[in-house]
N, C-alpha and C positions, 0 to 999 in steps of 0.2 A: 450282711451284704444286701444292698437294696438297689433296685433299678433307678436309673437317673432319667431325667427328661423334664422339659418345661416350656412354658410360653415365654418368648423373648421379645418383649416390647420395650423400646428404649425409654428410659425415664428422663424427663426433662431436667431433673436436678442431678443427674449423673452424666458428666461430660463424656462424649463419645471417646472410646479408647483408640487414639490415633497412634500411640507409641507402639513399636514392635515389642510384643511380649515374649518373643522367642529368645532364650539365652544366647548371647553372642559367643560364649565360650563353650558351646555344646561339645562334649566329648573331651575337653581339655581339663588339665588339673586346676587351672584358674588360681595360681599359687599366691595366696595371701599368707605371708609369713606369720602374722599375728594369729590368724584363725587356725592355720595348720599346727602351730606350736601349742595353742590352747587345746586343741583336740587331742594332741598326743601326750601332753604332760599336765595339762591343767584341768581337763574335764573329768571330774570324778563322777562315775555313774551314780544315779540316785539309789536310795535304799531299795533292795530287791531287784535292781536291774542286773541283767546278766547277758553275756554274749553267747550263752548256750543256745543251741538250735531250738527255736520256738515252733510250736505246731501251728501252721497257718492253713486256713481253708484253701481249697483248690481255687486257682485263679480261673475266672470265667472267660469265655471268648469275648473279643471286642475290646473297646476302650474302657479303661479303669481310671477313675479320678479318686485321689486320696484327700479326704477332708480331715484335718486335725483340729479339734475343738479346744480352745484355751480354757474353758470352764464349762460346768454343767449348765450355766445360764445361756450358753450359746446353742444348746441342742435344738430348741424349738425353732430358732431362726434358720439353722442349718437344715432341719427337716423341711421347712417351708421352701427353702431354696431347691432342695432335691425334688420336691413335689412339682415345682414350676419347670425345672429342667426336664422332668419326665414327659412333658407334653411334646417336646420337639426332638429329644434325643433318647428314645426308649431303649435303644440297643446298648447304651453306655451303662457302666456299673460304677458304684461308689463304695469305697471302704472308709469307715470312720474310726478314728482313734481319739483318745482323750476321755475326759470325765463323762459318765453316763452312757458310754458306748460299749463297755465291757472289754475294750481292747486298748492297752497302753501303747503309746508311741515308742518307737525305738530311740534310745538315748545315747548309744555309743556308736562309734564309727562302724564297727563290724556289724552290729545289729541293724543300723540304718542301711548299710550296703545290702545285707541279705533281704531286708524288707522290700527295698526297691527292686532288687533282682527278681524277687518272687512275683510282686504285683505288677511291675513295669507300668506304673501310672503315666498317663499322658499329661497329667497336671497335678501339682501339689497345691492345696488350698489351705491356708492357715487362718481359721475362723477365730477372730478375736485378737490375733496378733501375737500369740506366744511364739517366741523365736527358739527353734531347736537347732543348735549349731551343727550337730552331726547330720541331721536330716537336710538342712539347707546346703551344706557343703556337698553331701553325697548327691543330692538332686541336681545341683548345679553341674557337678562333674559328669553326670549322665546326660546333661542337656535337657532336663525336665523343667518346664516353666514353673515358677513358684510365685503364687499370688497371695497377698494378705488381704482379707476382707473384714469389714467391721472392726477395724483397728481401734483399740482403745488408747487412752491418754498415757498409760504407763505400761508399755509392753515389756520393759526390762525385768526378766525373772531369771535367776540362775547365776552361778558364779562368773559367767563370761562377762558380766557388766563391769567387773573390776579389772579386766584385761584391756589395756590400751589398744585401740585399733580393731578389736574383735567385732564390735557392733557395726562399725562402718563396713568391714569386710563382708559380714553377713548380709547387710542391707543391699550392697552392690550385687549380690547374687540373686536378689529377689526381682522379679519382673515388674510387678505393679503393687502398690500399697494403697488400699482404699480405707479411709479413716472416717470416724463418726462426726468429728467437729473440728473447729479451728484450733482448739487447744491441743488435740491429738496431732493435728497437722504440724504444729510448731515443735512438738516433742519428737516426732519421728524425724523431722528435718534436723533437729539438734543432735539426734543420735547418728546422723550421717546419711540420711536418705537424700537423693538428688531432688531438686525442685520439680523436675518433670516426671519423677517416679511416683510421687505421692499426691493424692488428691482427696478432697472431701466428697464422699458419696452419700452421707447420711447414715442413720442407724438401720440395720436390718431388723425387721419386725417379725414377731411371731404370727405371721399371717394365718388365716384360717379360711379354707374354701367354703363358699356358701353351701349350706346343706340343701339338698334338693327337696322338692315337694311336687305333688301332682297338681298342676295348675287348675284343672277342672274342679278338684276337691277344694282348693283354696277359694276359687270363685264362688262355689256353692256356699261355703261357710261364711265368707265375707258378706254375701247377700243375705244370709240368714241373720247374721249379727247386725248388719246395717250400721246404725249409728250408736250401738251399745258400746260403752267403754269396756275395755278388756285388759286384763293383766295376766301374766303368766308366772307361776312358781315352778321352776324346772329343777329336776333332781332333788325333790323335797324329801328329806329323811323323816322318819317317824318322829324323831326328837324335835322337829320344828313344825310339825303339822298344827299343833295347838296355837302357836304364836302367829303362824301365817294366816290361819282362819280368823284369829282375833283381829289381825290387821285388815283383812277383807271386810269384816263386820264393821270396823271403825270407818273405813272408806265408804261403805254403803250409806252412811249417814249423809254424805254429800252427793253421792252418785247412786241413786236408787236402782238403776238398771245395770249396775256394774256386774260383769261376769269374771269369775276367777277360773282360769284353766290351771289344773294341777297335773304335772308330770311327776309321779312318785319316783323316788330313787330306785325302788324295786317295783316294777310294774305289777308283780303278783300281789302286791298289797292293795291294789286298786279296789277290788270288790269289798274288802274289809273296811277300807276307808269310807267308801260310799255308804255302807250300812251304818257305820258310826255317825256320819254326818246326817243321814236321814233320821236317825233316832234323836239327834239334837234339834231337828226341825228344819234342816236345810233342804232346799230343792236341788237335787243332784242328778246328773246324767253321767253314764259310764260309757266310754268309747268302746271298750272291749265287747259291750253288749249291743253295739251299733246304735246306741241312743244318740240323739242330737241335742245341741244346746239351744233349745227353743226358748222363747221369751221368758217363760216362767222359771227356767233353771237359773240358779245363782252360782253353782259350782259345777264345772265340767272336768271330770277326771279322765285325763288322756293316758290310759294305761296300756297303750299299744307301742310296739317297737317301730323305729324307723320313720317317725313323723315329726321330729323336732323342727325340721325346716318349715313345716306347715304352721306350727304353733308360734314360732318366732316371727313369721310374716304377719300373723293375725294380731299379735299383741304388741302395742307400742311401748310397754314397760315389762321388763323381765326381772324377777328376783331369782338369784342363784342360790339354791338350797345348799345347806351345809356351811355357809359362810358366817352364820351367826353362832351356831353351836359348835362348829368344828367337827361335826359328825358327817360321815359319808365322804365323798370325793367331789368337790365342786367342779362343774364342767367349765370348759374354757369360755370366757366371756365374749370372745370374738365371734362365737357361733351366733349370738344374738346381735351383737354390734354390727356385723357385716350385713345383716338383714334388716337394719333400721329399727332396732328396739333399744330403748334407753335401759341402762343397767342399774339395778338396785342390789346391794350386797352388804354383808356384814364384814367385820374386820379380819376374819380368818379365811384368807384367800389362797393359801398354799394348795397345790403347787403352781398356781398361775398368778402369783403376786405381782410380777413385773407387768403382765398384761392389764391387770386391774389398775395398777398405778398409772399406766399410760392413759387408760381411759379416764381416770380421774383428772389427770393433768389436762386432758383435752376437753373437759366439761361434758363427758359422755356418761358419767356414772354418779351415783349418790351412795355414800357409805353410811350404814347404820351402825351407830356405836353400841346399841343395845336394843332389846325387844320393845321397850316402851315407846320408842319413836317410830316403830315400823308403820303403824296406821297413818300417822300424820305425814310421814315421808312419802308413802304410797299415794295419798291424796294429792300431795304437791306435784308429784311427777305425772299424775294422770291428767293434769291440766293440759288441754290440747296444745297450747303454744309452748309450754315447757317440754312436753314429750317430743314435739316436732323438732325443737332446737337441739335437744340432747341426741335424738336419733340422727340428725344431720352431723353433729359432732362425732358420733360413733362411727359413721361411715367415713368421715375424713380421717380419723385415727387409723382405721383399718386399711384404707386405700393408700394413704401416704407411704406406709411401709411397703405396700405391694409395688409401688413405683420404684422404690430403691432396689428392691429385690429383683424386679424385672431388668433393671439396668445392669445389675451384677451378673445376672444370667447371661445377658448378651456379651458382656466382657469375657466371662469364662468360656463360652462357646467359641468366641473369636480366638482366644488364646489357644484353645485346644486345636482348632483347625489350623492356625498358623504353625503350631509345633508339628502337627502331622505333615503339613506341606513342606516344612523345612527338613524333616527327617527323610521324606520321599525324595526331595531334591538332592540331599546329600548322598542318598543311595545311588541315584542316577549319576 
């Protein structure tokens, strides 16, 4: 269970939601013979599904939104959506079901009815577009708005797709459908969605909030470094220390004042790394000893916690440790991209492969196929014009997804408020 809330600024590429998102048949059975027949005789519960009473967490006070994720790949986008909602609706709550949430969605009529009765969500949000017949029917019958976001091109999953009329009946119970692209739009309309019901919003992105830093500290270090070229190796595991230092040595041949900032994967390894590098003849400063990267220093080991936002702002190029060797856990590349740093990485990018791929398509990153090309690639990216262009591309990739997400936030909040107003009006 997580708090909800967010910033709701309207995205230019997401048309304003003018259609009423409140179900017209709230509280009615909304009888589609095809759907009701399928649910009663054609919907076989998936393996392991049961109508036995499940243990559910206590329902919190206030408004609850139910997010169901079509796949594990939608988790990061959903988390970003929740983060943005958090800024404007902190009193609301969200429950998530689906892959990587630890909670399965109800699959049968009885289970869906119990789930909805327990949580009483003000809104059902299907992220990715997996259609759950029992949930859609039960939600519609309760008068709960159902919205599909980030709809993909092939939403049909499950035995219902072979039953004539079932997909159309389900789609008519959904308030709004936001899809990724033109192909998805055509497919959803072909399944039975009304033209005014479905629209292209773009793809929700795995946004990443800009990490903070102390501006006075940033100004002081920026003044100290002045025109020195700088690059950052973040989350660097011990397995990659040698190859990263070798790349720095190669790049020094072209940029003699180059400074390498190292954030070790384990900050406690900082002092040992500093000693080893000094024994090899490097001029090294250590952050944890409050040393500064003066002109003579060639490597600065940033072995303190909570300062990544500072290093990303100072370095126009960032290498993400662990992506060459597969050791450690690579950090999310949007951390650097959102702060104007070009991305250098190896081929082993799990668990953030989708984000790395988007940055690559956007011209914001360079992939290393192996250690031998590390030094030459680093030198290439450190060219001021190349680094500036890639940093701009990185900002565009991260900000474009934010615009789509903000537009979806606005739609969800409007639907939630419309549903609450309709319920209040009905009570009066």
